[in-house]
C-alpha positions as CSV (number, residue, x, y, z in Angstrom):
1,M,-9.5,8.0,23.7
2,P,-9.1,9.2,20.1
3,L,-10.9,12.3,19.0
4,D,-12.4,10.4,16.0
5,N,-12.7,6.9,14.7
6,L,-9.9,7.0,12.2
7,P,-8.0,4.0,13.8
8,A,-11.1,1.9,13.8
9,A,-12.1,2.9,10.3
10,L,-8.6,2.2,9.0
11,M,-8.6,-1.2,10.6
12,A,-11.9,-2.1,9.1
13,V,-10.8,-1.0,5.6
14,N,-7.5,-2.8,5.8
15,C,-9.1,-6.0,7.0
16,A,-11.8,-5.8,4.2
17,D,-9.1,-5.1,1.6
18,D,-7.0,-8.1,2.4
19,P,-8.1,-11.3,0.7
20,D,-4.7,-12.9,1.4
21,R,-4.7,-12.8,5.1
22,P,-5.0,-16.1,6.9
23,A,-8.2,-17.4,8.3
24,A,-8.8,-17.2,12.1
25,A,-8.2,-20.9,12.5
26,Q,-4.8,-20.7,10.8
27,V,-3.8,-17.6,13.0
28,T,-4.8,-19.5,16.1
29,R,-2.8,-22.6,15.0
30,D,0.3,-20.5,14.1
31,L,0.2,-17.9,16.8
32,G,3.1,-19.3,18.9
33,R,5.3,-19.6,15.9
34,L,4.4,-16.1,14.6
35,R,5.0,-14.5,18.0
36,A,8.5,-16.1,18.1
37,R,9.3,-15.0,14.6
38,F,8.1,-11.4,15.2
39,E,10.0,-11.1,18.5
40,E,13.2,-12.6,17.0
41,A,13.0,-10.2,14.1
42,S,12.5,-7.2,16.4
43,P,12.7,-7.6,20.2
44,V,11.5,-4.0,20.6
45,F,8.7,-3.8,18.0
46,G,7.9,-7.4,17.2
47,R,5.0,-7.8,19.6
48,Y,3.5,-4.5,18.4
49,R,3.8,-5.6,14.7
50,L,2.2,-8.9,15.5
51,T,-0.7,-7.1,17.1
52,Q,-1.3,-5.4,13.7
53,V,-1.6,-8.9,12.1
54,L,-4.1,-9.9,14.7
55,M,-6.3,-6.9,14.3
56,C,-8.4,-8.7,11.7
57,Y,-8.8,-11.8,13.8
58,G,-12.4,-12.8,13.9
59,R,-13.5,-10.4,11.1
60,P,-14.9,-11.7,7.9
61,K,-12.2,-12.6,5.3
62,G,-11.3,-9.8,3.0
63,T,-12.6,-9.5,-0.6
64,D,-11.2,-10.2,-4.0
65,F,-13.8,-7.8,-5.5
66,I,-11.2,-5.2,-6.5
67,R,-8.9,-7.7,-8.1
68,D,-11.7,-9.6,-9.8
69,E,-14.1,-6.9,-10.9
70,V,-12.3,-3.6,-11.3
71,K,-10.6,-3.9,-14.7
72,D,-10.3,-1.7,-17.7
73,V,-12.4,1.0,-16.1
74,D,-13.2,4.0,-18.3
75,T,-11.7,6.8,-16.2
76,P,-9.8,9.9,-16.7
77,R,-6.0,9.5,-16.8
78,M,-4.5,9.1,-13.4
79,L,-1.1,9.1,-11.7
80,L,-0.2,6.2,-9.4
81,V,2.9,6.6,-7.3
82,G,4.6,3.4,-6.1
83,T,7.5,3.6,-3.6
84,R,9.9,0.6,-3.8
85,G,10.8,0.7,-0.1
86,D,7.3,1.2,1.3
87,P,6.6,-1.4,4.0
88,A,2.9,-0.7,4.1
89,T,2.0,-0.7,0.4
90,P,4.3,-2.8,-1.8
91,Y,5.3,-1.4,-5.2
92,R,3.8,-4.5,-6.9
93,W,0.4,-3.3,-5.7
94,T,0.8,-0.1,-7.7
95,V,1.8,-2.1,-10.8
96,E,-1.1,-4.5,-10.4
97,T,-3.6,-1.7,-9.9
98,A,-2.3,0.1,-13.1
99,E,-2.6,-3.2,-15.0
100,R,-6.2,-3.5,-13.9
101,L,-7.1,0.0,-14.8
102,G,-5.6,-0.3,-18.3
103,S,-4.4,2.6,-20.3
104,S,-5.9,5.3,-17.9
105,A,-3.1,4.8,-15.3
106,V,0.4,6.1,-15.4
107,V,2.9,4.7,-12.9
108,L,5.6,6.8,-11.3
109,D,8.3,4.6,-9.8
110,N,9.6,6.1,-6.7
111,R,12.8,4.3,-5.9
112,G,12.9,5.6,-2.3
113,E,12.1,4.3,1.1
114,G,9.2,4.8,3.4
115,H,5.4,5.1,3.3
116,T,4.4,7.4,0.5
117,G,6.7,9.5,-1.7
118,Y,5.1,12.9,-1.9
119,G,6.5,14.2,1.4
120,S,9.9,12.5,1.1
121,S,10.9,13.0,-2.5
122,K,11.2,16.4,-4.2
123,C,11.0,14.6,-7.6
124,V,7.7,12.9,-6.7
125,H,6.4,16.1,-5.2
126,R,7.1,18.0,-8.5
127,K,5.6,15.4,-10.7
128,V,2.4,15.0,-8.5
129,D,2.0,18.8,-8.3
130,A,2.4,19.1,-12.1
131,F,-0.4,16.5,-12.5
132,L,-2.7,18.0,-9.9
133,L,-2.2,21.6,-10.8
134,Y,-1.8,21.4,-14.6
135,G,-2.9,17.9,-15.7
136,T,0.6,17.1,-16.9
137,L,1.4,13.4,-16.6
138,P,5.0,12.0,-16.7
139,P,5.6,9.3,-19.3
140,D,4.5,5.9,-18.0
141,G,7.4,4.1,-16.4
142,S,9.1,7.4,-15.2
143,S,11.0,7.1,-12.0
144,C,12.4,9.2,-9.2
145,G,15.7,8.1,-7.7
146,S,16.2,7.7,-4.0
147,D,18.4,10.8,-4.1
148,H,15.2,12.8,-4.9
149,D,16.3,13.7,-8.4
150,A,14.4,12.8,-11.5
151,E,16.1,10.2,-13.7
């Protein structure tokens, strides 16, 4: 039993944030095929990863609110870090979010692997710290290479 409700809260947020996930009827219809594909891709982790797809089964469909309504928001400048090899949050989502926010968002392209860049890239760490501590933003379109050095 978890000490808090973080897993349940994360599941609820992820399900609500995903307008692209298939409807329950489609999941039911495709379950056998999905299971075979997931287990073929990974005999060890396939079933577990499929479980993550099924977590939203039966919940209301996600919303397009963010995509449709949050555009050109008048906000202070912000730094968005997108990691190219992030399996959980694709880089394109960072770019799409920055486009919706307009000129207030600066994108830092982390050309590394894994979920988040702050803890795995010294370059990202330095640029995020400079922003949080001193308000210094890198130029829009700046990148950090996978070797952790600024480019």
